[in-house]
N, C-alpha and C positions, 0 to 999 in steps of 0.2 A: 504494500500500500504506500503510495507516494505521500509525502508530507507537503502540505501547501506552503507557499512562500508569500508573505504579505510585505509590501513596501510602504513606508510612511514618508510623505513629503518627497516623492520621487521626482527627479529632474532628468534632463538629458545626460548628465555626467554621473550623478550619484543619487542615492537615497539617503535621507537623514537616519533612517532606521530600517532594518530588515528583520522580520520575524520568521523564523523557521522552526517548526515544531514548538518546543517550549523554551526557545532561546531567542533573545533579541540582541542584535548587533547594532551598535550606534556608530555612525560616522564620527570622525574627529570633530569635536565641538570647540569652537573658539569664542572668546569674549568680544566685547565692543572694542574696536581698534583704538589704540591710543591711551587706554586706561593703564593703571598700575597693574602689577602682577596680582595683587590682592583683588582689585576690581575685576580684572579679567577672569580670575579663578571663580569668583562669585557668579559672574555671568555664565560661565561654562557649566557650573554645577546646577544653576537654575535651569539651563537648557536640558541638561541630563535629566533632572527631575521631571520636567514637562514631557520629554520624549518617552521616558520609562512609564509614566502614568498613561500616556496615550497607548502604549503597548500593553498595558494591563499589569504592570509590575511597579517596583519601587527600588530605592537604593539599598534596601536590606537584602535584595536578591542579586546584587552585582557580584559576578563571579570573578571578573578580572578588570583592572583598570590599567591603561597605559598612558602615561603622562609625558608629553614632550614639552620641554622648556627651551626658550631661545637662549637662556643663559643660566647655568646651574648655580650661579651666585645668588639667584632669587629663590632657591629651593626652600629655605626656611619661611619666606613670606608666603609662598604657595601652600606649604604644609600647615601654616597657622589657620588658613581658611579651610583647607581640606579636613583638618582634625576636628573642627567645629561642625562640619557637615556630615562626615562619614558616620555610618551606623556602626560604632565601635565593636559590639559583640559579633557583628556580621561583616566586618571589614573584608574587602576582597583581596585576592592576590593582586599585587601592584608592582609595576616597574616604572621608573622615572629616568629619562635621559635627556640629553641636550641635542637639539637639532635645529637646523635652519628651517624656520616655519614659512608659510606661504608668502609672508611679507614682513618687513621689519616692525610693523605696527602690532603684530601678534606676538605675545610673550608666552602664552600657555595654550596647549591643545590637549584635550583629554578624550580618549577612546575607551568605551566600556562595552562589555558583554555581560548580559544578565539573564537569569532564569525567569520564567513567567510562572 
């Protein structure tokens, strides 16, 4: 039996979320350009909350988070926001690395996979 695939906010290049079976895969989420690392992280986490809710799940069911930062010197600033947001007892597997993001105005990008 084939499992259906549902795409949320699909565009010609990508979807913001793809649901396959009981798993939702989010595209990399970025915050409003030009904000601080903390502001962009809050924006990103808000987008993640909205997409997960639309998919029928929430942050307590995140399986994995991959965080890309423009500069690892800002790791503590991002973590301060993350730590207030994450569901501690249900914290996901997580990796954080430094990468050149889509443009210099972006400081943080987060990709998550969650169960439904």
